[in-house]
N, C-alpha and C positions, 0 to 999 in steps of 0.2 A: 470884483466878483462878489456876489452876495453869499451868505452862509449856505443857502439852499443850493446855489450853483456849485459852490465848492464841494459840498457833500455829494452832489450828483457826479461831478467830475472824478472825485476820489473813488466813488463806487464803481464807475466805469473802469478806472485804472486797476482797481482791485480785481475785478473779474477778468480783465485782460491778462494780468499777471498769473492768475490761477489757471487760465486757459493754456498757458505755456507749460503747465505740468502735465506730463503724460503718464498713463498707465504704462509701466516699463515693458510689460509683456506684450501689450497690444498696440503700442505707439499711437494711442488715441488720448485726447485731453480728458483729464479727470472730470472736467465740467460737463463734457458731452456724455461721459459714462454715467453721470448722475451720482458721483461719489462725494461731491460737495453738497451737503445737506443745507448748509446755511453759511453765508458770508456777509457779515454786517459791520458797519463802522459806527462806533459810538460818537456822541456829540463832541467828545474831547479828542477824537481822532483814533482812539484805540480800535483794534480790529479783532473780531472773533470769527473763527472758522470751525464749523462742525463737519467732520469727515467720517464717512462710513464706507464699508466695503460690502460686496455682494454676499459674502458668507461669513459666518461666525468664526470659521477656522482658516480663513485666508492666511497664507504664509506670513509670519512676522517679518521675513526678509522683504517681501513685496510691500508690506505696510511701511516698513522703515524707509524704503527707497522713495515712496510717494510722500510720506510725511516730511522727510528731509528736503525733498524738492519743493514742497509747499513752503517750508521755512525759508528756503533761499528766495523764493518768489516774494514772500512778504517782506523780507529784509531789503528787497530792491525797490519797495514802494517809495515814491518821491518824498513823502512827508515823514518817513522813518518812524512809524508808529510802534507803540507797544502792541504786542499781539498775543493771542491765545489760540492754540490749535487743540481741539478735542477730538479724540477717536471714539466712535460709538459702535455698539453692537459687534464687538470683536472680543475674542477670548482673552486678549491681553489689554483691553481698553483700560481697566483699572490701573494696571501697572504703568501704562503709558501716561495716562492723565495725572496720576499721582506724581510720577517722575517729572512731568512738565511743570506741575504746580510747585514742586520743590526746587526748580531751577536746573534740573539735569538736561543735558543735551540728548537728542535722540540716540546718538551713538552710545552714550552711557546707559540709557534705558534698555536698548536692544542688545547690549553687549552680552548679557546673560541669556536673554530670550533667544537670540540667534546663535548661542553657543560660541560667541566670539568668532563667528565665521567672517572671513574676509569677503566683503560684498563687492569688491571691485571686479573680480571675474564675472560675477552675476550681472553687474552693470554692463560690462563689455559684451557679454552674450546678447543682452537686449539691444545694445547699440548696433551690433552687427545685423540683427534681424530688422531693426528699424531702418538701417541704411539700405538693406536689400529691398524691403517693401517700398521705400520711397524711390529707389532707383527703378524698380519695375514701373512704377506710376509715371515717372518722367520719360522712360523709353516708350511706353505706350502712348503718352501724350505726343511725343515727337513723331512717332509713326502716324498718329492721327493727323498730323499737319503735313503728311506726305514726305517726311524726311526719309532718305534712303538709309539702309543699314550702314553703309559706308560713312555717310554723314554723321550718323549717331555715334559710332565708335571713335570717330575722329573729332567729335565736338569738343571744344575747349570751354573753360569756364566763361570766357568772354562771349562765346557763341550762345551759351545758356542764358546769360544775362540779356543778350539782345533778344532772344526768343521770349523771355519773360516780359521785357519791355513792350514788345509787340502784342503779347497775349492779353494784357490788361487784367480784367477780373478773372480770367481763366488761367492765370499764371501760378495758381496754388501749388500744383505738383512740382513745378520747377523750383519755387521758393523753398518748399519743405525739403526737397532733395539738396538744394544748395546749402541749407542750414546743416544738414547731416554731413555733407561733403566737407565743409570747412571745419566742422567739429572734429572730423577724423584727420584732416590734413590742414591745419591752420595756415601753413605757409604756402598753400596752393596759389599759383600766380594765374592771372587771366589767360595766359597762353598754355597752361597745362591742360591735359586731357581731363574731361569731367566724368566720362563713363569708363570706369575701370572695375576690376574685381576688388574684393575686400582688402587685398594686400597692395592695391595700387598698380597691379600689373595690367598691361594692355590687353584688351579683348579684341581678337581678330574678327574681321567682318563675318567670316564663315562660321565662327563660334557663337555669334550673337543669339541665334535661335535656341541653342542648348542652354546658354547662359540665362536667357529669358525664361526657359522652362524651369530652371532651378529657382529663379526668383518667384515664379508663380507658385511653386510648392510651398515656399516660405509664407507667402501672402495668404494662401488658402488655410494653412495651419493657424495663422494669426486670426483670420476672420472666423474660423471655427471656434477658437478659444473665446473670441469676443462675443459670439452668439451665445455660447454657454454662459458667459459671465453676465450678459444682459438678462438672459432668461432666469438665472438664479436670483438676480437682484429684483426683477419684476415679481417673481413668485414669493420671495421672502417678504418684501414690503407691500405685496398686494397692490401694486401700482395699477391705476386705471388704464385699460387698453382702449384705444380709439380706432375704430374702423370706419373709413370714409367720413371722418370728422365727427363721429358720434360714438358714445360709450356703448359697450356691448350689454346684452341682457344680464350677463353674469355680474357685471359691475354694479348694476342696480340692485341685484339680489343680495350681494354681500356688503352693500352700503359704501362702495368706493366713490360714488358720484356726489360731488359737493352740492349742497342745497342752493337753490336759486333765491335771490333777493333776501338772503339771511334767514330763510325759513328752514327748519330742520327737515331732513328727508326721513320718512318713516316707511316701513313695510308692514303689511298685515300678515298675520300668521294664519 
């Protein structure tokens, strides 16, 4: 493998690992949310990641959870690089970046900022919401394949795996739910029920519609928060909006549209 091919391979691996880091509240990858401003690999293999959040005052707890997960993702890279993670445009950016530069862990940095709050209950709250959102997606997927409510509530992990195998490129909802399912119950066997409530209790066939309604309310709340988050980020960073493949007039007026062929874009007054 040439140096260029190795660099390209590593860059792909880097972005795949970063894509596994989710915004804990929204259960969406930080890469898709636009929170990763830059992720580059130096010629010696070192990695630099610039991370930004949609608002200056985003909760330090949220920032901690995502930064810690980014650290874990980078530590799992196959070539074990030295890495730097920099937080930008946040009220605690200086404290975080100075702490990282001095070798402190994120737990040490955020210990005082988060008032030594135990973040595990917060993580569990977000895990539960993510589990519910993914479960709704897989139930709706199964219903879309004409599975009966009886078949859904009695589906085992092996049944889900078979469905995923047959679904090919459309298996995303099953695979994401499977990941959350096994994270919650690592000892789950192929013959155990796959569709249960948050405590692992059986859902009766007649109760599936009401259970699904509860899942829907969780998903709508998460989607609403996600829309607000994206809107704040777009407004704050004045990101170019594209309608039908073209920038809007406002984008040209405020100078968001990049120049063509290296020529600067100017507007007349």
